[in-house]
C-alpha positions in Angstrom: 0.0 0.0 0.0 2.8 2.4 0.8 4.3 1.7 -2.6 1.1 2.6 -4.3 0.9 5.9 -2.2 4.5 6.7 -3.2 3.7 5.9 -6.9 0.6 8.1 -6.7 2.6 11.0 -5.1 5.3 10.6 -7.8 2.6 10.8 -10.5 1.1 13.9 -9.0 4.5 15.5 -8.8 5.1 14.6 -12.5 1.8 16.1 -13.4 2.7 19.3 -11.4 6.0 19.5 -13.2 4.3 19.1 -16.6 1.8 21.8 -15.7 4.6 24.2 -14.8 6.4 23.4 -18.1 3.3 23.9 -20.1 2.6 27.3 -18.3 6.2 28.4 -19.1 5.8 27.4 -22.7 2.5 29.2 -23.0 4.1 32.4 -21.5 6.9 32.1 -24.0 4.4 31.7 -26.8 2.5 34.7 -25.6 5.7 36.8 -25.5 6.7 35.6 -29.0 3.2 36.4 -30.4 3.2 39.8 -28.8 6.7 40.6 -30.1 5.7 39.5 -33.6 2.5 41.6 -33.4 4.6 44.7 -32.4 7.1 44.1 -35.2 4.2 43.8 -37.7 2.6 47.0 -36.5 5.8 48.9 -36.6 6.6 47.7 -40.1 3.1 48.3 -41.5 2.8 51.8 -40.1 5.2 53.8 -42.3 5.1 57.5 -41.8 6.0 58.2 -45.4 3.1 56.2 -46.8 1.8 58.2 -49.7 -1.0 55.9 -50.7 -3.6 58.2 -49.1 -2.6 61.5 -50.7 -6.0 62.9 -51.5 -8.2 65.7 -50.3 -12.0 66.2 -50.3 -13.2 69.3 -52.1 -16.8 70.5 -52.3 -18.1 71.6 -55.7 -21.0 73.7 -56.6 -24.2 72.4 -58.3 -24.4 73.9 -61.8 -28.0 72.9 -62.5 -30.8 70.9 -60.7 -33.8 69.2 -62.2 -36.5 69.0 -59.4 -40.2 68.0 -59.7 -42.6 70.9 -59.6 -44.5 69.2 -56.7 -44.3 66.2 -54.3 -47.0 63.9 -53.1 -46.6 63.1 -49.4 -45.3 59.5 -48.9 -43.9 59.2 -52.4 -40.3 59.0 -53.8 -38.8 61.3 -56.4 -35.6 61.5 -58.3 -33.6 64.8 -58.3 -30.9 65.3 -60.9 -28.0 67.6 -60.4 -25.2 68.6 -62.8 -21.7 69.7 -61.7 -18.3 70.1 -63.3 -15.2 68.1 -62.4 -12.5 70.6 -62.9 -9.6 68.2 -63.6 -8.8 64.5 -64.2 -7.7 64.2 -60.5 -11.3 64.9 -59.4 -13.8 62.1 -58.9 -17.2 61.9 -57.2 -16.8 61.1 -53.5 -20.4 61.6 -52.1 -23.4 63.8 -52.1 -23.4 66.6 -49.5 -27.0 66.5 -48.3 -27.8 68.2 -45.0 -31.1 68.7 -43.3 -31.9 72.1 -41.9 -35.5 72.2 -40.7 -37.6 71.8 -43.9 -34.7 72.8 -46.1 -32.1 70.5 -47.7 -28.6 71.8 -48.5 -27.2 70.0 -51.5 -23.6 70.1 -52.9 -21.1 67.6 -54.3 -18.0 66.3 -52.4 -15.2 65.2 -54.7 -12.0 63.3 -54.0 -8.9 65.1 -55.4 -6.0 62.7 -55.9 -2.7 64.6 -55.2 -0.4 61.9 -56.6 -1.6 61.7 -60.2 -0.5 63.8 -63.1 -3.8 65.6 -63.7 -5.4 66.6 -67.0 -7.1 69.9 -67.2 -10.2 68.4 -68.8 -13.4 69.8 -67.3 -16.1 67.1 -67.3 -19.7 67.8 -66.8 -21.3 65.1 -64.6 -24.9 64.2 -63.8 -25.9 62.7 -60.5 -29.3 61.4 -59.6 -30.5 60.9 -56.0 -33.8 59.9 -54.5 -35.9 61.9 -52.1 -38.5 60.2 -49.8 -41.2 62.8 -49.1 -41.7 62.3 -45.3 -42.6 65.8 -44.3 -45.9 67.6 -45.0 -44.4 71.0 -45.3 -42.9 72.3 -48.5 -39.3 71.2 -49.2 -36.8 74.0 -49.8 -33.7 72.7 -51.7 -30.7 74.9 -51.3 -28.2 74.0 -54.1 -24.8 75.3 -53.2 -23.3 77.7 -55.9 -20.1 78.6 -54.1 -19.1 81.6 -52.0 -19.1 85.3 -52.6 -16.2 87.7 -52.2 -16.9 88.0 -48.5 -16.8 84.2 -48.0 -20.6 83.8 -47.6 -22.3 80.8 -49.1 -24.4 81.4 -52.2 -27.4 79.1 -52.8 -30.0 78.6 -55.5 -33.3 77.9 -53.6 -36.0 75.8 -55.1 -39.2 75.3 -53.2 -41.2 72.2 -53.9 -44.8 72.1 -52.5 -46.1 68.9 -50.9 -49.6 67.6 -51.7 -51.5 65.5 -49.1 
């Protein structure tokens, strides 16, 4: 019986030694993974990365085609025209801001700073949908640029809403 107890105690000691060895190996693996992650982050975060050399520029709306009236609960398309001033300009998104019953509309473009740009001015047409969810008349303010004093200039078009 005493031999069995010694054998059992020896087995438990071996298991404890194995657990400690496993814990040490896990800690070493964690340190190794953390070091690899840090190296990867340092290598991938270059300060002289020029792949994102672009700016966002807001362009004015040259022309807008708007329905003469809206029916409440319906959807309508509005078409705007604008000029891309160079080959480095491309559509980024529609600037569409709510201001009470008014909607301010302009065009945001992406201007790539890396490319050799052409001076070709291109007229572009963009169509967006309006869901008529207010019963009051819609006032669309199409941004035309700024005046000499830096004040925004808008073309306002009021669209009445039918019940």
